[in-house]
C-alpha positions as CSV (number, residue, x, y, z in Angstrom):
1,M,0.0,0.0,0.0
2,K,1.4,3.4,-1.0
3,L,1.4,6.0,1.9
4,S,1.2,9.7,1.2
5,P,3.9,12.0,2.6
6,A,1.4,13.5,5.1
7,L,0.2,10.2,6.4
8,L,3.8,8.9,6.6
9,L,4.8,12.0,8.6
10,S,1.8,11.5,11.0
11,L,2.8,7.9,11.7
12,L,6.4,8.8,12.3
13,L,5.4,11.6,14.7
14,A,3.0,9.3,16.5
15,G,5.6,6.6,16.8
16,G,8.1,9.0,18.1
17,L,5.8,10.5,20.7
18,C,4.6,7.1,21.9
19,G,8.2,5.8,22.1
20,G,9.2,8.9,24.1
21,W,6.2,8.4,26.5
22,L,7.1,4.8,27.2
23,M,10.7,5.6,27.9
24,R,9.7,8.3,30.4
25,R,6.9,6.3,32.0
26,P,7.8,5.7,35.8
27,Q,8.6,2.0,36.7
28,V,6.0,0.6,39.3
29,A,8.4,-1.9,40.8
30,S,11.1,0.6,41.9
31,P,9.8,4.1,42.1
32,A,12.3,6.8,41.4
33,P,12.5,10.2,43.0
34,P,10.3,12.7,41.2
35,E,12.0,14.9,38.6
36,A,11.2,18.3,37.6
37,A,9.1,18.5,34.4
38,P,10.8,20.3,31.5
39,P,9.5,23.7,30.7
40,A,6.6,23.8,28.2
41,E,8.5,26.1,25.9
42,A,11.5,23.7,25.6
43,A,9.3,20.7,24.9
44,A,7.5,22.6,22.1
45,E,10.8,23.7,20.6
46,D,12.1,20.1,20.6
47,L,9.0,18.8,19.0
48,Q,9.2,21.5,16.2
49,K,12.8,20.5,15.5
50,Q,11.8,16.8,15.1
51,V,8.9,17.8,12.7
52,S,11.3,20.0,10.6
53,L,13.8,17.1,10.4
54,L,11.2,14.6,9.3
55,E,9.8,17.0,6.7
56,G,13.3,17.5,5.3
57,Q,13.8,13.8,5.1
58,V,10.5,13.3,3.3
59,E,11.3,16.1,0.8
60,Y,14.8,14.6,0.2
61,L,13.3,11.1,-0.5
62,Q,10.7,12.6,-2.8
63,G,13.5,14.3,-4.7
64,Q,15.5,11.1,-5.0
65,V,12.5,9.2,-6.3
66,S,11.9,11.9,-9.0
67,A,15.6,11.9,-10.0
68,L,15.6,8.1,-10.4
69,Q,12.4,8.2,-12.4
70,E,13.9,10.7,-14.8
71,E,17.1,8.7,-15.1
72,N,15.1,5.6,-15.8
73,T,13.2,7.4,-18.6
74,R,16.5,8.6,-20.2
75,L,18.0,5.1,-20.1
76,L,14.9,3.6,-21.7
77,Q,15.0,6.2,-24.4
78,K,18.7,5.5,-25.0
79,L,18.1,1.8,-25.2
80,S,15.2,2.3,-27.6
81,Q,17.6,4.3,-30.0
82,Q,20.6,2.0,-29.7
83,G,19.4,-1.4,-28.8
84,A,21.2,-3.6,-26.3
85,R,22.2,-7.2,-26.2
86,G,19.4,-9.1,-24.6
87,V,17.1,-6.1,-24.4
88,P,14.3,-5.7,-27.0
89,R,14.6,-2.5,-29.1
90,M,11.8,-0.1,-28.5
91,D,11.0,2.4,-31.2
92,P,10.1,6.0,-30.2
93,V,6.8,7.5,-31.2
94,P,7.3,8.8,-34.8
95,A,6.7,12.4,-35.5
96,P,3.4,13.3,-37.1
97,P,3.6,12.9,-40.9
98,E,2.6,16.5,-41.6
99,E,5.8,17.7,-39.8
100,A,8.5,18.3,-42.4
101,P,12.2,18.1,-41.4
102,D,13.5,21.3,-39.9
103,F,16.5,21.8,-42.2
104,S,17.6,25.2,-41.0
105,G,17.1,24.2,-37.3
106,I,19.2,21.0,-37.5
107,T,22.1,22.7,-39.3
108,L,22.3,25.3,-36.6
109,Q,22.1,22.7,-33.9
110,M,24.9,20.6,-35.4
111,V,27.2,23.6,-35.8
112,K,26.7,24.5,-32.2
113,F,27.0,21.0,-30.9
114,R,30.1,20.2,-32.9
115,Q,31.6,23.6,-31.8
116,I,32.4,24.7,-35.4
117,Q,33.0,28.4,-35.8
118,A,31.1,28.7,-39.1
119,L,27.7,29.6,-40.5
120,P,25.2,26.7,-40.9
121,L,25.0,25.0,-44.3
122,T,22.2,25.6,-46.6
123,L,20.3,22.4,-47.2
124,R,18.4,21.3,-50.3
125,G,16.4,18.1,-50.6
126,C,17.4,16.0,-53.7
127,S,17.0,12.6,-55.1
128,L,19.4,9.8,-54.3
129,A,20.6,10.0,-57.9
130,E,21.5,13.7,-57.5
131,V,23.4,13.1,-54.3
132,E,25.2,10.2,-56.0
133,K,26.2,12.4,-58.9
134,A,27.6,15.1,-56.6
135,I,29.7,12.5,-54.8
136,L,31.0,11.1,-58.1
137,T,32.0,14.5,-59.3
138,W,34.0,15.1,-56.1
139,L,35.7,11.7,-56.4
140,R,36.7,12.4,-60.0
141,Q,38.4,15.6,-58.8
142,Q,40.3,13.6,-56.2
143,Q,41.4,10.9,-58.7
144,P,41.5,12.6,-62.1
145,G,41.9,10.8,-65.4
146,D,42.3,7.0,-65.3
147,E,43.9,6.8,-61.9
148,A,40.9,4.9,-60.3
149,P,40.4,2.5,-63.3
150,R,44.1,1.7,-63.2
151,L,43.7,0.5,-59.6
152,G,40.9,-1.7,-60.7
153,L,43.2,-3.3,-63.3
154,A,45.9,-3.9,-60.7
155,L,43.5,-5.5,-58.3
156,H,42.3,-7.8,-61.0
157,A,45.9,-8.7,-61.9
158,L,46.4,-9.7,-58.3
159,G,43.2,-11.8,-58.5
160,W,41.4,-10.0,-55.7
161,I,38.5,-8.9,-58.0
162,E,37.0,-11.0,-60.7
163,A,37.0,-8.3,-63.4
164,P,38.6,-4.9,-63.9
165,V,36.2,-2.1,-62.9
166,D,36.3,1.6,-62.3
167,P,35.9,1.8,-58.5
168,L,34.5,5.3,-58.3
169,P,30.8,4.9,-59.5
170,P,30.0,2.1,-57.1
171,L,31.9,3.9,-54.3
172,A,29.7,7.0,-54.9
173,A,26.6,4.8,-54.7
174,V,27.8,3.3,-51.4
175,L,28.6,6.7,-49.9
176,A,25.3,8.2,-51.0
177,R,23.4,5.4,-49.2
178,Q,25.5,5.5,-46.1
179,L,25.7,9.2,-45.6
180,G,22.3,10.3,-47.0
181,G,23.8,13.6,-48.2
182,W,26.8,15.4,-49.6
183,Y,28.3,18.9,-49.5
184,D,28.3,20.4,-53.0
185,E,31.2,22.9,-52.9
186,A,30.4,24.3,-56.4
187,A,26.8,25.0,-55.4
188,G,27.6,26.0,-51.8
189,L,24.9,23.8,-50.3
190,L,24.3,20.4,-48.6
191,R,22.3,18.1,-50.8
192,V,20.3,15.6,-48.7
193,V,18.3,12.6,-49.9
194,E,14.6,13.4,-49.9
195,D,13.5,10.2,-51.7
196,P,11.1,7.9,-49.9
197,P,13.3,5.3,-48.0
198,A,14.0,2.1,-49.9
199,T,12.4,-1.1,-48.7
200,G,13.8,-2.2,-45.4
201,M,15.7,1.0,-44.8
202,P,14.9,4.0,-42.5
203,A,14.7,7.5,-43.8
204,P,18.1,9.2,-44.4
205,D,19.8,10.2,-41.1
206,L,19.7,14.0,-41.3
207,P,22.0,14.7,-38.3
208,F,24.6,12.4,-39.7
209,A,24.5,13.9,-43.2
210,T,24.6,17.4,-41.7
211,A,27.5,16.7,-39.5
212,F,29.5,15.1,-42.4
213,G,28.6,18.0,-44.7
214,Q,29.8,20.6,-42.1
215,L,33.0,18.8,-41.5
216,L,33.7,18.3,-45.2
217,R,33.2,22.0,-45.8
218,E,35.5,22.9,-42.8
219,F,38.3,20.3,-43.3
220,G,37.8,18.9,-46.8
221,S,40.5,21.0,-48.4
222,T,43.0,20.1,-45.7
223,L,42.3,16.4,-45.9
224,F,42.0,16.1,-49.6
225,P,44.1,18.8,-51.4
226,G,43.3,18.5,-55.1
227,K,47.0,18.7,-56.3
228,Q,48.3,16.1,-53.8
229,S,48.2,12.5,-54.9
230,L,47.2,10.1,-52.1
231,S,47.7,6.4,-51.9
232,T,44.7,4.1,-51.5
233,D,45.8,3.5,-47.9
234,E,46.1,7.2,-47.0
235,R,42.8,8.1,-48.8
236,L,40.9,5.5,-46.8
237,A,42.5,6.6,-43.5
238,R,41.6,10.3,-44.1
239,L,38.0,9.4,-45.1
240,A,37.8,7.4,-41.9
241,L,38.8,10.5,-39.8
242,I,36.0,12.7,-41.2
243,T,33.4,9.9,-41.3
244,G,34.2,8.8,-37.8
245,D,34.0,12.4,-36.6
246,A,30.5,12.8,-38.1
247,A,29.4,9.5,-36.7
248,L,30.6,10.4,-33.2
249,T,29.0,13.8,-33.4
250,R,25.7,12.2,-34.4
251,F,26.0,9.7,-31.6
252,L,26.6,12.3,-28.9
253,Y,23.9,14.5,-30.3
254,S,21.4,11.6,-30.2
255,I,22.0,11.0,-26.5
256,Q,20.6,14.4,-25.8
257,N,18.1,14.6,-28.7
258,A,16.0,11.6,-29.6
259,I,16.4,10.7,-33.3
260,P,13.6,8.4,-34.5
261,R,14.6,5.3,-36.4
262,G,12.6,3.0,-38.6
263,T,11.4,-0.4,-37.5
264,S,12.0,-2.3,-40.7
265,D,15.8,-2.1,-40.9
266,L,17.3,-5.0,-42.8
267,P,20.6,-6.6,-41.6
268,P,23.6,-5.8,-43.8
269,E,24.0,-9.4,-44.8
270,D,20.4,-9.5,-46.2
271,P,20.5,-9.8,-50.1
272,D,17.7,-7.2,-50.2
273,H,19.7,-4.6,-48.3
274,P,20.2,-1.5,-50.5
275,L,23.9,-1.6,-50.1
276,N,23.9,-5.2,-51.5
277,Q,22.1,-3.9,-54.6
278,V,25.1,-1.8,-55.5
279,Q,27.1,-3.8,-58.2
280,M,30.6,-3.8,-56.6
281,P,33.3,-6.4,-56.1
282,V,33.2,-7.7,-52.5
283,Y,36.9,-6.6,-52.0
284,L,36.2,-3.0,-53.0
285,K,33.0,-2.9,-50.9
286,E,35.0,-3.9,-47.9
287,L,37.4,-1.0,-48.5
288,A,34.5,1.4,-49.0
289,L,32.9,0.5,-45.7
290,F,36.1,0.6,-43.7
291,P,35.8,4.4,-42.8
292,F,32.3,3.7,-41.3
293,A,33.3,0.6,-39.5
294,R,36.5,1.8,-37.9
295,G,36.4,5.6,-38.2
296,F,33.9,5.9,-35.3
297,E,36.2,4.0,-32.9
298,M,39.2,6.3,-33.8
299,A,37.1,9.5,-33.3
300,Q,35.8,8.1,-30.0
301,S,39.4,7.4,-28.8
302,L,40.6,10.9,-29.8
303,H,37.5,12.6,-28.2
304,S,38.1,10.7,-24.9
305,T,41.6,12.3,-24.6
306,G,40.6,16.0,-25.3
307,G,37.1,16.4,-26.7
308,F,36.4,17.9,-30.1
309,A,39.6,20.0,-29.8
310,Q,41.7,16.9,-30.0
311,I,39.8,15.7,-33.1
312,N,40.3,19.2,-34.7
313,A,44.0,18.8,-34.1
314,A,44.0,15.5,-36.0
315,Y,42.9,17.3,-39.1
316,S,46.2,19.2,-39.2
317,A,48.2,16.0,-38.9
318,P,45.7,13.3,-40.3
319,P,46.4,9.6,-40.2
320,R,48.9,8.4,-42.8
321,S,47.6,4.9,-43.1
322,C,44.7,2.6,-42.0
323,A,47.1,1.2,-39.4
324,E,46.7,4.4,-37.4
325,V,42.9,4.2,-37.7
326,I,43.0,0.6,-36.4
327,E,45.3,1.6,-33.6
328,P,44.4,5.3,-32.8
329,G,47.1,5.5,-30.1
330,R,49.6,5.9,-32.9
331,L,48.1,9.3,-33.8
332,L,49.1,10.6,-30.3
333,E,52.7,9.4,-30.4
334,A,55.4,12.1,-30.4
335,Q,57.3,10.4,-33.2
336,R,54.8,9.0,-35.7
337,A,56.4,6.5,-38.1
338,A,55.5,6.8,-41.7
339,P,54.7,3.6,-43.6
340,A,57.9,1.8,-44.6
341,T,59.0,2.0,-48.3
342,A,58.7,-1.4,-50.0
343,G,60.6,-2.7,-53.0
344,P,61.5,-3.3,-55.6
345,A,63.6,-0.1,-56.0
346,A,64.0,-0.7,-59.7
347,L,60.5,-0.1,-61.0
348,E,61.2,-1.2,-64.5
349,I,61.0,-5.0,-64.9
350,A,61.7,-6.9,-68.0
351,G,61.8,-3.7,-70.0
352,E,58.3,-2.7,-68.8
353,K,57.3,0.4,-66.7
354,P,54.4,0.2,-64.2
355,Y,51.2,2.0,-64.9
356,L,50.4,1.9,-61.1
357,N,52.5,2.5,-58.1
358,D,50.3,2.4,-55.0
359,C,50.2,1.5,-51.3
360,L,47.2,-0.6,-50.2
361,G,47.7,-0.6,-46.4
362,R,47.1,-2.9,-43.5
363,F,43.3,-3.2,-43.9
364,A,43.5,-4.0,-47.6
365,T,46.1,-6.7,-46.6
366,F,43.8,-8.1,-44.0
367,T,40.8,-8.1,-46.4
368,A,42.8,-10.0,-49.0
369,L,43.8,-12.7,-46.5
370,R,40.3,-13.2,-45.0
371,A,39.0,-14.3,-48.4
372,Y,40.6,-17.6,-47.7
373,A,41.6,-17.4,-44.0
374,S,39.6,-16.9,-40.8
375,D,39.3,-13.4,-39.4
376,E,41.5,-14.4,-36.5
377,E,44.2,-15.8,-38.7
378,A,44.1,-12.8,-41.1
379,G,44.1,-10.3,-38.2
380,R,47.2,-11.9,-36.6
381,A,49.0,-12.1,-40.0
382,A,48.3,-8.5,-40.9
383,Q,49.0,-7.0,-37.4
384,G,52.8,-6.5,-38.0
385,W,52.2,-4.5,-41.3
386,A,54.7,-1.7,-41.7
387,G,54.3,-0.8,-45.4
388,D,53.7,-2.1,-48.9
389,R,53.9,-1.2,-52.6
390,L,51.7,-2.5,-55.4
391,L,53.1,-2.3,-59.0
392,A,51.1,-3.2,-62.0
393,Y,52.4,-3.8,-65.6
394,A,50.4,-4.1,-68.8
395,A,50.1,-7.5,-70.4
396,P,47.9,-6.7,-73.5
397,D,47.9,-10.2,-74.9
398,F,46.5,-11.8,-71.8
399,D,43.3,-11.6,-69.7
400,R,45.1,-10.3,-66.6
401,D,48.1,-8.0,-66.3
402,H,51.3,-8.5,-64.3
403,A,51.2,-7.5,-60.6
404,V,54.1,-7.2,-58.1
405,W,53.1,-6.6,-54.5
406,E,55.7,-6.3,-51.8
407,T,54.9,-5.9,-48.1
408,R,57.2,-4.8,-45.3
409,W,56.9,-6.0,-41.7
410,R,58.0,-4.8,-38.3
411,S,60.1,-7.9,-37.6
412,P,61.2,-11.1,-39.4
413,E,58.7,-13.0,-37.3
414,D,55.9,-10.8,-38.5
415,A,57.0,-11.4,-42.1
416,A,57.2,-15.1,-41.6
417,A,53.7,-15.2,-40.1
418,F,52.3,-13.3,-43.1
419,F,54.2,-15.6,-45.5
420,R,52.6,-18.7,-44.0
421,V,49.0,-17.5,-44.2
422,M,49.4,-16.0,-47.7
423,R,51.0,-19.2,-48.9
424,T,47.9,-21.1,-47.7
425,C,45.6,-18.6,-49.3
426,L,47.3,-18.8,-52.7
427,T,47.3,-22.6,-52.8
428,Q,43.6,-22.6,-52.0
429,R,42.8,-19.9,-54.5
430,Y,44.6,-21.7,-57.4
431,D,43.9,-25.2,-56.2
432,A,47.1,-26.5,-57.7
433,T,50.2,-28.4,-56.6
434,P,53.1,-26.0,-56.1
435,T,56.1,-26.5,-58.4
436,Q,58.3,-25.3,-55.5
437,D,57.2,-25.1,-51.9
438,Q,60.1,-24.2,-49.6
439,P,60.3,-22.3,-46.3
440,E,61.0,-19.0,-48.1
441,L,59.6,-19.6,-51.6
442,L,56.3,-20.7,-53.1
443,S,56.0,-21.2,-56.9
444,L,52.7,-22.0,-58.7
445,S,51.8,-22.4,-62.3
446,A,48.0,-22.6,-62.7
447,G,45.2,-21.1,-64.7
448,G,47.6,-19.4,-67.1
449,R,49.2,-17.6,-64.2
450,E,52.8,-17.7,-62.8
451,V,52.8,-17.0,-59.1
452,R,55.8,-16.5,-56.9
453,L,55.8,-15.8,-53.1
454,L,59.1,-14.9,-51.6
455,L,60.1,-14.4,-48.0
456,R,63.1,-12.2,-47.2
457,T,63.7,-12.4,-43.5
458,E,66.8,-10.1,-43.6
459,G,64.6,-7.3,-44.8
460,S,61.4,-8.4,-43.1
461,A,59.7,-8.4,-46.5
462,V,57.4,-10.6,-48.5
463,R,57.0,-10.3,-52.3
464,L,54.1,-11.6,-54.2
465,V,54.3,-11.9,-58.0
466,D,51.2,-12.8,-60.0
467,A,52.2,-12.6,-63.7
468,A,50.9,-13.7,-67.1
469,T,54.3,-15.2,-68.2
470,A,57.0,-17.2,-66.5
471,D,59.7,-14.8,-67.9
472,F,58.1,-11.8,-66.2
473,A,57.5,-13.7,-63.0
474,E,61.2,-14.7,-62.7
475,A,62.4,-11.2,-63.5
476,A,60.1,-9.7,-60.9
477,A,61.1,-12.2,-58.3
478,K,64.8,-11.3,-58.7
479,A,64.3,-7.5,-59.1
480,R,66.0,-5.4,-56.4
């Protein structure tokens, strides 16, 4: 039975007065000498003090109950937005359909929340196709000419994608669906997807798109200078910084401001998921999603050390490789080591010059291994990555070009561990008996390809040659 504060106070007072009377009641068996009764004024004052004390305790308890109720409500709201293991996800009450998104309000809120000293962006609702087009235009500026298609040719030569593709159009499609908007520098506005959500997907996340757009306008020219050529590894790492910053901003904002989410979200592995409708090689899709998967963790780690000011400082010295995204502590080291230069030093092999000279990075290495190894094996084998170089050479008379990929490792033990896992992956991929299989050399001839895998413990390096001819494979294996 729930007692009101007034009734509770009355019972406490009654109990106190009765207890006091019993304690002062004279004992019949052994009478004591009479004592002088206390003055009436002193008794009244003592009673008033007890009443005041009890009232204060009741008020304090009521305040604690209210505070606990408010905290419980906030926790339930947070769980409803994020979900928790073992706790059913509860969807918030959706806004009335007649209420349109407050574009101007959300941009101002995000600028203030992220502590950016800039005017809010101007937003314009667009179709998904328009946002995708704006992203592709920006990507072409970052990788002009045939730079991106050449990477597709090189990855095909390595056998990591089934056919050569231009990576930029499918990358633009993935970014448009993940971000839900893009800052159009030429138009000076943020384009946000206004199309009805695809089947199984919630409406575009306006706070996320707004945060990303504000950050791209503020730091885009610093991270992605148009005249500076970036490696694949470095480009992924920088995109992870800005994407992770936007995701963290959106997350912290959602703790204080409820953001409704749809109830029909499809899991990423579902074939009907919109991201799976994008025609893109699995290997390239893994790279495209890396900034979203690992960028948030990096931004969270930086924010924990110094708030948004620490993240701002990272833009002036952005990550040089995905290894620094995977291990954010490296960003805070006084002496940050740049990725090691990998060979061969003589780029010309068998009279041919490479049309691609790139660094793929630790995550790309891990992704290549996990196609045939478990995540645990691939993770351990890629952990000691220190640098790499991918060279690709034209082989016009064959289906696949020549590829030479050398990785550098922190120690000879790390190089040997990678060699062992990569050797297993190659034998499984080509399903052929090696012509040579030694502790420091694997040689395969299968499917019209000549494959060589060499371990050089003195330099902590491993070289993979996947060539169309035996002559080129032997020359690349011996190149210094």
